[in-house]
C-alpha positions in Angstrom: 1.9 -8.5 4.6 1.6 -7.5 0.9 -1.9 -9.0 1.3 -4.5 -5.7 1.8 -7.5 -6.3 0.2 -10.3 -5.1 2.5 -12.2 -4.2 0.6 -26.2 10.6 4.4 -27.2 13.3 4.5 -23.9 15.4 5.0 -23.6 16.6 8.9 -23.0 20.1 9.6 -19.7 21.7 10.4 -17.8 20.7 13.3 -16.8 24.9 14.8 -13.3 25.6 14.3 -11.5 26.7 18.0 -8.5 28.6 17.1 -6.3 26.6 19.7 -7.3 22.8 19.3 -7.4 21.2 22.5 -7.1 17.2 22.6 -9.1 15.7 25.5 -5.4 13.9 28.0 -6.8 10.1 27.0 -6.6 11.2 23.6 -3.2 13.1 24.1 -1.3 9.6 26.2 -3.3 7.4 23.7 -4.3 4.1 23.5 -1.2 1.6 23.9 -1.6 -1.1 20.5 -0.5 -4.2 21.9 2.7 -5.0 19.6 3.1 -8.2 18.5 5.7 -10.6 20.0 6.8 -11.0 16.3 6.8 -8.5 13.7 7.4 -9.3 9.8 10.1 -6.5 9.8 12.3 -9.0 12.4 11.9 -11.7 10.2 13.3 -9.7 7.1 15.9 -8.7 9.4 19.7 -9.9 8.8 23.0 -9.4 10.4 24.9 -9.3 7.0 22.8 -7.0 4.8 23.9 -5.8 1.1 23.7 -2.2 1.5 25.5 -1.6 -1.6 23.2 -3.9 -3.6 19.7 -2.8 -2.1 21.1 0.9 -3.3 21.8 -0.2 -6.4 18.4 -1.4 -7.2 17.1 2.0 -6.1 19.1 3.6 -8.7 17.4 1.0 -11.5 13.6 1.8 -9.7 14.5 5.4 -9.5 14.8 5.0 -13.5 11.7 3.9 -13.9 11.5 0.5 -15.7 8.0 -0.1 -15.5 5.5 -2.0 -16.6 4.2 -1.6 -20.7 0.7 -1.8 -19.3 -0.7 -0.6 -15.5 -3.8 -1.5 -14.3 -5.4 -0.1 -10.5 -8.1 -1.4 -8.7 -9.6 0.9 -6.6 -12.9 1.5 -4.8 -15.6 3.5 -6.4 -15.6 5.6 -9.8 -14.8 8.7 -8.0 -11.9 7.6 -7.1 -10.7 5.6 -10.7 -10.9 8.7 -12.7 -8.3 10.7 -10.2 -6.1 7.9 -10.4 -6.5 7.5 -14.2 -5.6 11.5 -14.6 -3.3 11.5 -12.1 -1.4 8.1 -13.0 -1.1 9.1 -16.9 0.2 12.9 -15.9 2.6 11.4 -13.2 3.9 8.4 -15.9 7.7 8.5 -16.5 7.8 9.3 -12.9 5.7 6.5 -11.0 4.7 4.5 -14.2 7.0 3.9 -16.8 6.8 7.1 -19.8 5.1 5.1 -22.8 3.2 2.6 -19.9 -0.6 2.5 -20.9 -2.4 4.0 -18.0 -6.3 1.5 -17.0 -8.1 1.9 -14.0 -11.0 0.7 -13.0 -13.0 -0.3 -9.9 -14.3 -2.5 -7.8 -18.5 -3.0 -8.1 -18.6 -6.9 -6.9 -22.1 -7.8 -5.3 -21.9 -8.6 -1.3 -18.8 -8.7 0.7 -16.1 -8.3 -1.9 -14.8 -10.6 -4.6 -11.4 -11.5 -2.2 -8.0 -11.0 -3.6 -8.2 -14.1 -6.4 -11.5 -13.0 -7.9 -11.4 -9.9 -7.7 -7.5 -10.0 -9.7 -9.7 -12.2 -12.6 -12.0 -9.3 -12.3 -10.3 -6.6 -12.4 -8.3 -7.8 -15.1 -12.0 -8.2 -17.5 -12.6 -4.7 -16.4 -9.2 -3.5 -17.5 -9.0 -5.5 -20.6 -12.6 -4.2 -21.9 -11.7 -0.7 -20.8 -8.3 -0.3 -23.2 -9.9 -1.8 -26.0 -12.9 0.8 -26.3 -10.3 3.5 -25.3 -9.7 6.0 -28.0 -6.2 4.4 -28.5 -7.3 1.1 -28.4 -4.9 -1.6 -26.4 -5.4 -5.6 -26.5 -4.0 -6.8 -23.1 -4.1 -9.9 -23.9 -2.6 -9.5 -27.0 0.3 -7.3 -24.9 0.9 -10.1 -23.2 1.2 -13.0 -26.0 3.8 -11.1 -27.5 6.1 -11.1 -24.8 4.7 -7.2 -23.2 4.1 -6.9 -19.1 1.1 -5.8 -16.8 1.6 -4.5 -13.0 -2.0 -4.3 -11.2 -2.3 -2.9 -8.5 -5.2 -3.2 -5.5 -5.1 -0.3 -3.2 -9.7 -1.0 -1.8 -9.9 -0.6 2.0 -11.0 1.8 4.8 -7.1 2.2 6.3 -8.6 2.1 9.4 -5.1 1.4 10.7 -4.2 4.2 9.4 -6.5 6.6 10.3 -7.3 9.4 10.2 -5.6 10.2 7.3 -7.0 8.0 4.6 -10.7 10.0 5.9 -7.9 13.4 5.3 -8.0 11.9 1.8 -11.3 11.6 1.4 -11.4 7.6 1.6 -8.9 7.8 -1.3 -5.5 5.7 1.2 -3.3 5.6 -2.1 -3.2 8.9 -2.0 -1.9 9.2 1.2 1.3 11.8 0.2 5.1 10.9 1.2 7.9 13.8 1.6 9.1 13.3 -1.9 7.9 15.2 -5.0 6.7 15.0 -8.2 6.0 17.5 -11.8 2.6 17.6 -12.3 1.0 19.3 -15.3 3.8 22.1 -14.1 3.0 21.9 -10.3 5.0 20.3 -7.5 2.8 18.2 -5.8 3.9 15.1 -3.0 4.9 11.3 -4.1 1.2 9.3 -3.1 2.0 5.9 -1.7 0.4 4.1 -4.6 2.8 5.9 -7.0 5.9 5.3 -4.8 4.3 1.0 -5.0 4.3 1.7 -8.8 8.1 2.6 -9.0 9.5 0.5 -6.9 7.6 -2.6 -8.1 8.1 -1.7 -11.6 11.7 -3.2 -11.1 10.4 -6.5 -11.5 8.6 -5.9 -14.9 12.4 -6.3 -17.3 12.1 -10.3 -15.3 8.4 -10.8 -16.1 8.2 -10.5 -20.3 4.6 -12.0 -20.5 3.2 -12.4 -17.2 1.1 -10.3 -14.7 2.0 -9.4 -11.8 0.0 -8.5 -8.7 0.7 -6.2 -5.6 -0.5 -4.3 -2.9 -0.4 -0.7 -2.8 0.9 0.5 1.2 4.1 -1.1 1.5 7.7 -0.2 0.0 10.2 -3.1 -0.7 14.0 -3.5 -1.9 15.1 -6.9 -1.6 18.4 -8.3 -0.6 18.1 -10.9 -3.0 17.6 -9.0 -6.0 15.0 -9.2 -8.7 14.3 -12.3 -9.5 13.6 -13.5 -12.4 10.3 -15.3 -13.0 9.5 -17.5 -15.7 10.1 -20.7 -14.9 6.6 -21.4 -13.2 2.8 -20.8 -14.4 2.5 -18.4 -10.9 4.4 -17.4 -8.3 5.0 -15.5 -5.6 7.5 -13.2 -3.5 8.8 -14.5 0.1 11.6 -14.3 2.0 13.0 -18.5 1.6 15.6 -19.4 4.3 16.4 -23.0 5.2 12.9 -24.9 6.9 13.5 -24.1 10.4 13.7 -26.8 13.2 10.4 -26.6 15.6 11.9 -24.3 18.6 13.2 -21.7 15.5 9.8 -21.7 13.9 8.3 -20.7 17.1 10.9 -18.2 18.1 10.1 -16.0 14.3 6.9 -16.4 15.4 5.8 -18.1 11.6 2.8 -19.5 12.5 1.9 -16.3 12.1 2.2 -15.9 8.7 1.4 -17.6 5.2 4.1 -19.9 4.2 6.0 -21.0 1.1 7.4 -24.0 1.1 9.8 -25.3 -1.8 10.2 -29.3 -2.7 13.7 -30.7 -4.2 12.1 -30.1 -7.4 11.9 -26.6 -7.0 7.8 -26.4 -6.8 6.1 -24.8 -4.1 2.9 -24.6 -1.7 1.5 -22.8 0.2 1.0 -22.9 3.9 -1.5 -21.3 5.5 -0.7 -20.2 9.2 0.1 -23.3 11.6 2.1 -24.6 14.3 5.6 -26.4 12.9 3.7 -30.1 14.1 0.3 -29.2 11.7 3.1 -27.8 8.8 4.8 -31.3 9.1 1.7 -33.0 8.5 0.8 -30.8 6.2 3.8 -31.0 3.9 4.2 -34.7 4.7 3.6 -36.5 0.9 4.8 -32.8 -1.1 8.7 -34.5 -0.8 12.0 -32.8 1.1 11.2 -29.7 1.9 14.3 -27.5 0.6 13.8 -23.8 1.5 11.0 -21.8 3.7 9.7 -18.0 4.1 7.1 -16.3 4.8 4.9 -15.0 1.9 4.9 -11.4 0.5 1.5 -11.9 -0.7 2.1 -10.2 -4.2 2.3 -13.0 -7.2 3.0 -13.3 -11.2 0.7 -15.1 -13.8 1.7 -15.9 -16.8 0.0 -15.1 -19.9 -2.1 -18.9 -20.7 -2.7 -19.0 -16.6 -4.3 -15.6 -16.5 -6.3 -16.8 -20.1 -7.4 -20.2 -17.9 -8.3 -17.9 -14.8 -10.7 -16.0 -16.7 -12.1 -19.0 -18.6 -12.0 -21.1 -15.8 -14.2 -18.5 -13.5 -16.3 -16.9 -16.3 -19.6 -17.6 -14.7 -18.4 -16.5 -11.6 -16.9 -13.1 -13.1 -20.1 -12.3 -15.3 -22.6 -12.7 -12.2 -20.1 -11.0 -9.8 -20.5 -13.3 -6.9 -18.8 -15.3 -4.7 -15.2 -14.6 -3.1 -12.8 -16.0 -3.0 -8.9 -15.0 -2.4 -5.5 -16.3 -4.2 -3.7 -18.3 -1.1 -6.8 -20.6 0.3 -8.6 -20.7 -2.8 -5.6 -20.7 -6.3 -2.1 -21.9 -4.2 -3.1 -24.0 -1.5 -5.6 -26.4 -3.8 -3.1 -26.4 -6.7 -0.6 -27.4 -4.8 -1.9 -29.6 -1.9 -3.5 -33.2 -1.5 -6.7 -33.3 -0.9 -6.6 -34.9 2.5 -4.6 -31.9 3.3 -6.7 -29.1 1.8 -10.1 -30.4 3.4 -8.4 -30.7 7.1 -7.5 -26.5 6.4 -10.6 -25.5 5.1 -12.8 -27.3 7.2 -11.1 -25.0 10.1 -11.7 -22.4 8.2 -15.8 -22.6 7.9 -16.3 -24.9 4.5 -17.7 -27.9 4.5 -15.9 -31.1 3.5 -18.2 -31.3 0.3 -17.5 -27.8 -0.3 -13.4 -28.1 0.1 -13.5 -31.7 -2.0 -15.4 -30.3 -4.8 -13.1 -26.9 -5.2 -9.9 -28.8 -4.6 -11.1 -30.9 -7.6 -11.9 -27.6 -9.5 -9.0 -26.4 -9.4 -7.2 -29.9 -9.8 -8.9 -30.2 -13.5 -7.7 -26.4 -14.4 -4.0 -27.6 -13.0 -3.9 -30.8 -15.4 -5.3 -29.3 -18.5 -3.0 -26.0 -17.7 0.0 -28.1 -17.8 -1.6 -30.6 -20.4 -1.6 -28.0 -23.0 1.4 -25.3 -21.6 4.1 -28.3 -20.2 7.4 -26.1 -20.6 6.7 -24.4 -16.7 6.0 -25.3 -13.8 3.1 -24.8 -11.8 3.8 -22.8 -8.3 7.3 -21.4 -7.4 9.0 -18.4 -5.2 11.0 -15.6 -5.8 13.2 -14.9 -2.8 13.2 -11.3 -2.1 16.3 -12.5 0.8 16.5 -11.5 4.7 17.4 -8.0 5.3 15.7 -6.5 2.7 14.5 -3.0 3.8 10.7 -2.6 4.4 8.7 0.6 4.4 5.4 -0.1 5.5 2.9 3.0 5.9 -0.3 1.7 6.6 0.1 1.9 10.3 -0.2 5.4 11.6 2.5 4.5 13.9 4.7 3.0 11.0 3.5 5.7 8.9 5.3 8.2 11.2 8.4 6.1 11.5 9.1 5.2 8.2 9.0 8.8 7.2 10.8 10.1 9.8 13.6 7.7 8.6 14.7 10.2 6.5 16.4 12.0 9.4 18.7 9.2 9.5 22.7 8.4 9.1 22.3 4.8 8.5 22.4 3.2 5.2 19.0 1.9 5.1 17.8 6.0 6.0 20.4 6.9 3.0 18.8 4.5 1.0 15.1 6.2 1.8 16.8 9.3 0.8 18.1 8.0 -2.2 14.1 7.0 -3.0 12.4 9.7 -2.2 15.1 12.3 -4.2 15.8 13.4 -0.7 19.9 15.1 -1.8 22.0 14.2 0.7 23.5 17.5 1.1 21.2 19.6 2.1 18.1 17.7 2.5 16.4 20.6 1.0 14.4 20.9 -2.2 13.0 24.2 -3.2 12.7 25.3 0.7 12.9 28.7 2.0 13.9 28.7 5.4 16.4 31.6 5.3 14.9 33.0 8.3 14.2 30.1 10.2 16.9 28.0 12.4 16.6 24.4 10.3 19.4 21.6 11.7 21.3 19.8 9.3 19.0 16.5 10.1 15.8 18.3 9.4 14.3 17.7 5.7 12.1 20.6 3.9 10.5 19.8 0.7 8.8 22.5 -1.2 8.2 25.1 2.0 8.7 28.7 3.4 9.1 28.6 7.1 9.5 32.4 7.7 10.7 32.5 10.6 11.1 30.4 14.5 13.1 27.0 14.7 12.8 23.3 13.2 14.4 20.3 14.5 14.4 16.8 13.8 11.8 16.9 11.6 10.4 16.3 7.8 8.5 19.1 6.1 6.9 18.5 2.5 4.8 21.8 1.5 4.3 23.8 4.7 3.7 27.2 4.1 3.8 29.6 8.2 5.2 32.7 9.3 6.7 31.4 12.7 7.4 27.7 13.4 8.2 26.0 16.7 8.6 22.2 15.4 10.8 19.6 16.5 10.8 15.7 15.8 7.3 16.0 13.9 6.2 15.1 9.9 4.1 17.8 8.5 2.7 17.0 5.3 0.5 20.5 3.5 0.1 22.7 6.2 -0.8 26.2 6.1 -0.6 28.2 9.3 0.4 31.5 10.4 2.4 29.4 13.4 2.5 26.1 14.4 3.9 24.5 17.3 4.2 21.0 16.6 6.3 18.5 19.0 6.2 14.6 18.1 3.7 15.3 16.0 2.2 14.2 12.6 -0.4 17.2 11.0 -1.1 16.6 7.7 -3.4 18.1 4.8 -4.3 20.9 7.5 -5.0 25.0 6.8 -5.6 27.2 9.5 -6.5 30.6 9.1 -6.5 32.2 12.8 -4.0 34.4 14.0 -2.8 32.3 16.9 -2.3 29.3 14.2 -1.8 25.8 15.5 -0.9 25.0 19.1 -0.9 21.5 19.4 -0.7 19.1 22.3 2.8 16.9 22.1 2.5 13.9 20.5 -1.3 14.9 18.4 -2.1 14.0 14.9 -4.0 17.0 13.2 -5.7 16.6 10.1 -8.7 18.6 7.8 -10.7 16.7 5.9 -12.4 18.8 3.2 -15.7 17.9 1.6 -17.2 19.7 -1.3 -20.6 20.8 -1.6 -22.8 19.0 -2.7 -27.0 18.7 -4.0 -29.0 20.1 -0.8 -25.5 20.7 1.3 -22.7 23.0 1.5 -18.9 22.3 1.4 -17.1 21.3 5.0 -13.9 21.4 6.3 -13.7 19.2 9.2 -10.9 18.7 12.1 -10.4 14.8 12.7 -7.6 14.7 15.5 -6.1 11.3 17.2 -2.2 10.8 18.8 0.8 9.0 17.5 0.8 6.3 20.5 -2.8 5.5 18.5 -4.1 2.5 16.7 -6.9 3.9 14.5 -8.1 0.0 13.9 -8.9 0.2 17.7 -11.0 3.0 17.7 -12.4 3.5 14.2 -15.8 3.1 15.5 -15.4 5.4 18.8 -16.1 9.2 18.4 -12.6 10.8 19.9 -12.7 13.5 22.0 -12.7 15.8 20.6 -13.6 14.8 17.0 -16.9 15.6 15.7 -17.7 12.1 14.7 -16.0 8.9 14.5 -13.2 8.2 11.9 -16.1 4.9 10.6 -18.4 7.9 10.5 -16.0 9.8 8.4 -15.5 7.3 6.2 -19.4 7.1 5.5 -19.6 10.9 4.7 -16.7 10.6 2.2 -18.0 7.7 0.8 -19.5 9.3 -2.2 -17.3 12.1 -2.2 -16.0 13.7 -5.4 -12.0 12.9 -4.7 -10.7 15.5 -7.1 -13.3 17.9 -6.1 -12.3 17.7 -2.9 -8.7 17.9 -3.4 -9.2 21.1 -5.9 -11.4 22.3 -2.5 -8.2 21.9 -0.5 -5.6 23.1 -2.6 -7.9 27.0 -3.1 -8.0 26.9 0.7 -3.8 26.4 0.8 -3.7 29.3 -1.3 -6.4 31.8 -0.1 -4.9 31.0 3.6 -1.0 31.5 2.1 -2.3 34.7 0.7 -3.4 36.3 4.3 -0.5 35.2 6.0 
């Protein structure tokens, strides 16, 4: 779901071998246990309005966008990088006239949670925007009917490992096969930029509101972009009729945070419970007209945002406490006290703590609705079943949803439309005249001098000879490349032998620039396409020099911009030699 608030010594470089070998157990991979019911399955529908969703993508690509874009990053170096990058790509991700304000979360302890984290990010962004050379008052912007989009990007990205490590922990900077212009140079679109462009379509439906999103999934709502404004807070969800007990179990709804809407169009949150428990919790809620899994992304009216900032001013100032939006905002605002306390006790809170917080939020609700009675409290915005849903937060899904661009179905055509891949040739700035490349393959900003490529997606690849099939390659420079069923990401190989990879490999480089007392380092980190990084994050896979977690720690203080410059220079040098 779109709920992703997770949040040295320099070692010696790993010696590079010319023909990398992956241990058979790694090549076979560690098979993750598949969930019994996927969110994609819940969203699926036999009758899908593809034409409507294609029209929605055209509107997204028009870059309508928010008047102000706030990005909350993990550290100061990422804040600086994204401030520059998103200003450079305005008109391609954020809209051309958008105010870009990037901040980082420096909360005490275990983080703020996505509730207080949203308020803290807004507080920091508001101060930064007001003190910028071209001062902008975000409160005044919202009060005058402007729109603000906020994007949370923190987290290790364990399930996507080793790719976030190759981006020096800059998880939202993982690349997609799509091209953007950056100061006259053609570069790959990042996941964050793709999400900003996609969600920007909601801006025109959310005047005077702050919208909050997470940064690793793209969705195209089959129900269209429903308008906000009837409630002070609303949340995106896949709504449908209240299921029976049997349907509840068949769809695996106990695994998801659910939104229920009653016959007065007011919503409440129900947290990952059985059908019987849900029935009990909703007993005093009224007749349930619809229910469905929450996407987590929400929007707030300007009065509610201001009220929350005031209500939690002491926590924000002290940078203490941890509160998530579902259990600490939506549930106590919409549930009866006994029901709320019963749920929170199962989450480790005492009855006294839960009861006190419920009373606090109910007092907030009464004050807000008393001063601004024109809106309801909490509503749901239906995205519709059958929506296109492209998740890049898991390595297997990153591969699957990028290779979707090879397909012939309506969803594949929609993805190519969104990524700017032409239907007639699937080539953009591609020099493949000396190679045999099949019609399905996507080639962007690449030069393949000879060899063969089939059923693959290549972006920014340079090689003299290719033997590639069923693979995804992004930012790869090597004299020879042999890759079948592989992911090759951000790799520079200067050897004469080139990259000769075992089938099913995941192969990356990590560029770590020199710092005081240490030399620059290029690591080789590998995995397999069937390995879930989250399950092995702290294990050192053969033949990796470190675990993915070790690399995460090594990158903790890395200047992202400097690392990217080091990588770009290595690609240029290698391309010149070949």
